C-alpha positions as CSV (number, residue, x, y, z in Angstrom):
1,M,97.6,68.4,60.1
2,L,99.7,65.5,58.3
3,I,101.8,64.8,60.9
4,G,99.5,64.8,64.1
5,W,97.6,62.3,61.9
6,W,100.1,60.1,61.0
7,F,101.2,60.8,64.4
8,Y,98.2,59.8,66.2
9,Q,97.5,56.6,63.8
10,F,100.6,55.4,64.6
11,N,100.3,55.2,68.7
12,P,97.3,54.2,69.4
13,D,98.4,54.4,73.4
14,Q,98.8,58.3,73.1
15,T,95.2,59.2,72.7
16,K,93.7,56.0,74.9
17,I,92.1,57.0,78.1
18,N,92.0,55.6,80.9
19,M,89.0,55.1,82.5
20,N,89.4,54.6,85.8
21,N,90.2,58.1,86.0
22,L,86.7,60.0,85.0
23,P,84.0,60.9,87.4
24,L,81.7,58.2,85.3
25,K,79.0,56.2,86.3
26,P,75.9,54.1,85.7
27,L,73.5,55.6,83.7
28,Q,69.9,55.6,85.8
29,V,66.8,56.8,83.5
30,D,63.7,56.7,85.2
31,S,61.2,54.4,83.5
32,L,57.5,55.7,83.0
33,K,55.3,54.9,86.1
34,E,58.7,56.6,88.6
35,A,59.2,59.3,86.5
36,C,54.8,59.3,87.0
37,I,55.2,58.1,91.4
38,K,58.5,60.6,91.8
39,H,55.8,63.4,90.4
40,L,53.1,62.6,92.8
41,E,55.0,62.2,95.5
42,E,57.0,65.6,95.4
43,L,52.7,67.4,94.5
44,I,51.3,65.2,98.4
45,L,54.9,65.8,100.2
46,S,54.7,69.5,98.7
47,G,51.4,70.4,99.9
48,E,50.7,71.3,96.4
49,L,47.7,67.9,96.2
50,K,46.7,68.4,99.8
51,A,45.1,65.7,102.5
52,G,41.3,65.0,101.3
53,A,42.1,66.4,97.9
54,R,39.4,64.2,95.5
55,L,42.0,63.0,92.2
56,P,40.3,63.9,88.8
57,S,39.3,60.2,86.4
58,E,41.9,58.1,85.8
59,R,41.8,58.0,82.7
60,D,41.8,62.2,82.3
61,F,44.5,62.6,84.5
62,A,46.4,60.5,82.6
63,A,46.0,62.9,79.9
64,T,46.7,66.0,81.5
65,L,50.3,64.3,82.7
66,G,50.8,62.6,79.6
67,V,50.9,58.7,80.2
68,S,48.9,55.8,79.2
69,R,46.2,54.5,81.9
70,P,47.7,51.4,83.0
71,V,51.4,53.9,84.3
72,L,49.1,56.0,86.0
73,H,47.5,53.5,87.2
74,E,50.6,51.5,88.5
75,A,51.8,54.2,90.1
76,L,47.8,55.6,91.7
77,V,48.6,51.4,94.0
78,D,52.5,52.0,94.8
79,L,51.5,55.6,96.2
80,A,48.4,53.5,97.7
81,A,50.8,51.0,99.1
82,K,53.1,54.1,100.8
83,G,49.9,54.8,102.7
84,L,50.0,58.9,100.3
85,V,47.0,58.1,98.2
86,S,43.1,55.9,99.1
87,I,41.9,53.7,96.3
88,L,38.4,53.9,96.7
89,P,35.6,51.3,94.8
90,R,33.6,54.4,92.6
91,R,34.4,57.3,94.1
92,G,37.8,57.6,93.0
93,V,41.5,58.5,94.7
94,E,41.8,60.4,97.6
95,V,45.1,61.8,98.9
96,N,45.7,61.0,101.7
97,D,48.2,62.2,105.1
98,Y,50.4,61.1,105.1
99,R,51.2,61.6,108.9
100,Q,48.0,59.4,109.8
101,S,48.3,56.7,107.2
102,G,51.5,56.5,105.7
103,S,54.0,53.3,105.6
104,M,57.7,52.8,106.9
105,A,57.7,53.0,102.6
106,I,57.4,56.8,102.5
107,L,60.9,57.3,104.3
108,S,62.3,57.3,101.5
109,S,60.2,59.2,99.5
110,L,60.5,61.6,102.7
111,L,64.7,61.2,101.7
112,T,64.2,62.1,97.8
113,Y,61.6,64.9,98.1
114,H,65.0,66.2,100.1
115,N,67.0,65.6,97.4
116,G,68.9,63.3,100.0
117,R,69.7,66.8,102.0
118,F,69.6,67.1,105.5
119,D,66.5,67.8,106.6
120,P,66.5,68.5,110.8
121,Q,63.4,67.1,111.2
122,L,63.4,64.2,109.2
123,T,66.5,62.8,111.0
124,A,65.5,63.6,114.9
125,S,62.2,61.9,114.2
126,L,64.5,59.0,112.6
127,F,67.4,59.4,115.3
128,A,64.6,59.6,118.0
129,M,62.6,56.3,116.7
130,R,66.1,54.3,116.8
131,L,66.4,55.4,120.0
132,L,63.0,53.5,121.2
133,V,64.1,50.3,118.8
134,E,67.9,50.4,119.5
135,K,68.2,50.6,123.6
136,E,64.6,47.7,123.8
137,T,67.3,45.6,121.1
138,A,70.5,45.7,123.6
139,R,68.2,45.4,125.8
140,L,66.7,42.5,125.1
141,S,70.2,40.8,123.3
142,A,71.8,40.5,126.7
143,L,69.1,38.8,128.3
144,S,68.8,36.6,125.8
145,I,71.8,35.9,123.8
146,S,73.0,32.8,122.1
147,P,75.8,31.9,122.0
148,E,76.2,32.1,118.5
149,Q,74.3,35.0,118.5
150,M,77.3,36.6,121.0
151,R,80.3,34.8,117.8
152,L,78.9,36.6,114.9
153,L,78.1,40.0,117.1
154,E,82.3,39.2,118.5
155,H,82.7,38.6,114.3
156,F,81.8,41.7,114.2
157,I,84.3,42.9,115.9
158,E,86.6,41.5,114.6
159,Q,86.0,42.9,110.9
160,E,86.0,46.7,112.1
161,A,89.5,45.9,113.3
162,N,90.2,44.8,109.7
163,I,88.1,46.6,107.7
164,D,89.6,48.6,104.8
165,R,88.5,52.2,105.4
166,S,88.7,53.9,101.7
167,D,86.1,51.4,101.1
168,L,83.0,53.5,101.9
169,P,79.8,51.8,100.6
170,A,81.5,48.0,103.2
171,L,82.0,50.6,106.4
172,V,78.2,51.0,106.0
173,R,77.1,48.0,105.6
174,L,79.1,47.2,107.7
175,D,77.6,49.3,110.2
176,F,74.3,49.0,109.2
177,D,75.2,44.8,110.0
178,F,75.9,45.6,113.1
179,H,72.3,47.2,114.3
180,L,70.9,44.5,112.4
181,Q,73.0,41.4,113.9
182,I,72.1,42.8,117.6
183,A,67.8,43.8,116.2
184,I,67.9,39.7,115.4
185,A,70.1,38.9,118.8
186,S,67.1,40.7,120.5
187,G,64.9,37.6,120.3
188,N,62.1,39.9,118.7
189,L,60.6,38.9,115.0
190,V,60.2,42.7,114.0
191,Y,62.4,45.0,115.3
192,P,65.0,43.2,112.1
193,L,62.2,43.9,109.7
194,I,62.4,47.9,111.0
195,L,65.5,48.2,110.5
196,N,65.6,46.9,107.4
197,S,61.9,49.1,106.3
198,F,65.0,52.2,106.3
199,V,68.3,50.1,105.6
200,A,68.0,53.1,102.4
201,V,67.4,56.3,104.6
202,Y,70.0,54.5,107.3
203,T,73.0,54.1,104.9
204,H,72.4,57.5,103.0
205,F,72.2,59.1,105.9
206,T,75.3,56.9,107.4
207,G,77.5,57.0,104.2
208,E,77.3,60.8,104.2
209,F,79.0,61.8,107.3
210,F,81.1,57.9,107.2
211,D,83.1,59.5,104.3
212,R,83.5,63.2,105.6
213,L,84.4,61.5,108.7
214,R,86.5,57.8,107.7
215,F,89.6,58.9,108.1
216,T,89.4,60.3,110.7
217,P,89.4,59.9,115.4
218,F,85.1,59.5,115.0
219,L,85.6,55.8,113.2
220,D,87.5,54.8,116.1
221,E,85.0,55.9,119.0
222,V,82.5,54.9,116.3
223,Y,84.1,51.2,116.8
224,A,85.1,51.9,120.4
225,F,81.5,51.8,122.1
226,H,80.2,48.5,119.7
227,R,83.2,46.5,121.3
228,R,82.0,47.6,124.1
229,L,78.5,47.2,124.1
230,V,79.0,44.0,122.6
231,E,81.0,43.5,125.6
232,A,78.1,43.8,127.7
233,I,75.3,42.3,125.7
234,C,77.8,39.1,125.4
235,L,77.8,39.1,130.0
236,H,74.3,39.6,130.1
237,Q,74.4,43.2,131.5
238,P,71.3,45.1,129.6
239,E,71.3,48.1,131.8
240,T,75.0,49.0,130.6
241,A,74.5,48.0,127.1
242,V,71.3,50.4,126.8
243,Q,73.6,52.5,128.5
244,I,75.9,52.6,125.8
245,M,73.5,52.2,122.8
246,S,72.5,55.7,123.8
247,D,75.4,57.3,124.1
248,L,75.9,55.0,120.8
249,L,73.5,57.2,118.9
250,A,74.0,60.5,120.6
251,H,77.5,60.4,119.4
252,G,76.3,59.8,116.6
253,E,73.3,62.4,115.6
254,Q,76.2,65.3,117.3
255,H,78.4,64.6,114.7
256,L,76.0,64.4,111.7
257,F,73.5,67.6,113.1
258,D,77.5,69.3,113.2
259,T,78.6,68.4,109.3
260,F,75.6,69.2,107.9
261,S,75.5,72.5,109.8
262,K,79.2,72.8,108.9
263,N,78.4,72.2,105.1
264,S,75.5,74.7,105.0
265,K,77.4,77.3,106.7
266,E,80.1,77.1,104.0
267,D,77.1,76.9,100.9
């Protein structure tokens, strides 16, 4: 024991830990408000708190949940902003049907409710919405793109050709920014806001299958679509741009469903 103690005391490199080799990540602890929001969202999205249900008074409800009344009130205000509940003066808080009153902000909540797992109905719905919006952004961009916006899109193509595929966050962000730039080039002020409103959900799913497919021909195929799309937009060919955007999104959707279907079978 004494020899071992002496060895480690005078050979500190033997006990030095290489932190880069450990699976460490920043610790994240929900605040009481965030925990309260998450819990209530789960109750609503699961149907345990049904649409039309009237919640107890804030004082009684806070006591039941074990939080202060101000924390609960802030959580309810957040839920109201997402359309999950309505705060009615002198009548209390009522649970909404989020399909009728929910906003785009609820997309991240839906993803959290599924614990980040692939949900076929949610994913198919997202792709259907993207198809409607991005076919139109491609069409409008081809009609009205400016020389400066052409240069920006061409710069994205250059970045894709030189990007380090081991840098997953950079891959995901570059892909989102490419689509966002097309939305900006459309000249429509709302389309970029729509894309930005579900950036967390978009990048989550993109990250999932980029992580699995970035070193396969899949990414080369995506970038080939991007090059053809930029060419059609810069040549002011709206119909061609719409078709390429449709093919690009269908390509991504098919690979996403195939990847998660395979993983589900393995699990």
